[in-house]
Residue, then its C-alpha position, 0 to 999 in steps of 0.5 A: m651614491n655608495e650603492p654601486h660600490a656595494q654591489p661589486a663588494a657583494a659580488s666579490n664576496a659571493h664569488t669568494a664563497m662560491q670558490a670556497s664551496t667548489p672542490p679543487t679540480a682533481a689532477p688529470v688522470p694519465r692515459n695508458r696508451a699501451a692499454a688503449l692500443g692493445a684494446t684497439t688492436a685486439l678488437v680489430a683482430l677479433i673483427v677480422v677473425s670473426v668475418v674471415w672465419e664465418w665467411w671463408l675459413a670455416p663457415l657453418r655452411p659452405g659459401g658463408s654463414a649469417l654468423v658473419l653478422k656477429a662482427v656488427p656489434l664489434l664494428l659499432a664499438l670500434p670508433g669509440v674504442w679507437r678514440q679511447r672513449l671511456y663509456t664505449l670501452q666500458w660497454a664493449s668490455m661487457l659485450i666482449l664477454l659474449f665473444f669469449a663465451e662463444g670462443i670457449v664453446r666452439g673451441w671445445s665443441e668443434r674440431g679442426l680449424s674451427a676449434r682453433l679459431g674458437w680458441l683464438e676468438a677467446a684469447l683475443s677477447v681476453v686481451f681486449f677485456v684486460c686492456a680495456l679494464a687497464y685503461v678504464a680503471p685509473f679513471k674509475r679510481a679517480a672518479k671515486r676519489a673525487a666523489k669521496q673528497a666532495a662528500k668529505q668537503a660537503a660534510t665539513q661545510a655542513a659541520t661548520q654551518p650553524a646547526n639550527q638555522a631557526g635559532s638565528e631568528p629574533a626572539d619576538h617572532a616566537n611570541p604571537s602576542g607581540 
């Protein structure tokens, strides 16, 4: 008859032990709205510049060029950047380096409007890159702090547990003649 009462106590002890083993939740990371807005604005501007440049203002061939398709990867990143998704901002910040390189190359190698558009592309790429990093960096630092804290807590728990689990067995078990 006392058994039903023993189970809730055991469950309560297990719940208490589980609470002690889980790390406390980290404080939420404040979102840098200005950096997110800057990244989104720079990305939209870069998409517009890429399409207008290659289709209308200074295409490589009269009537437009297939280089207008370079805006497609940027368009794929736009929804995630718009929603401030960390993963998208991370891979888009690496993708944008290709546009930075193209802007530098075309800024140096071409003349006239195309050169100015190349420098504009490089500048917009830098703005996006800096804003994306400014937005993502606090989240990365918080994740690193949480990982360090979890490792520290795990080390503390391991140190408080008995060093030799086998030492808790009865001494008779060691003697096979028994």
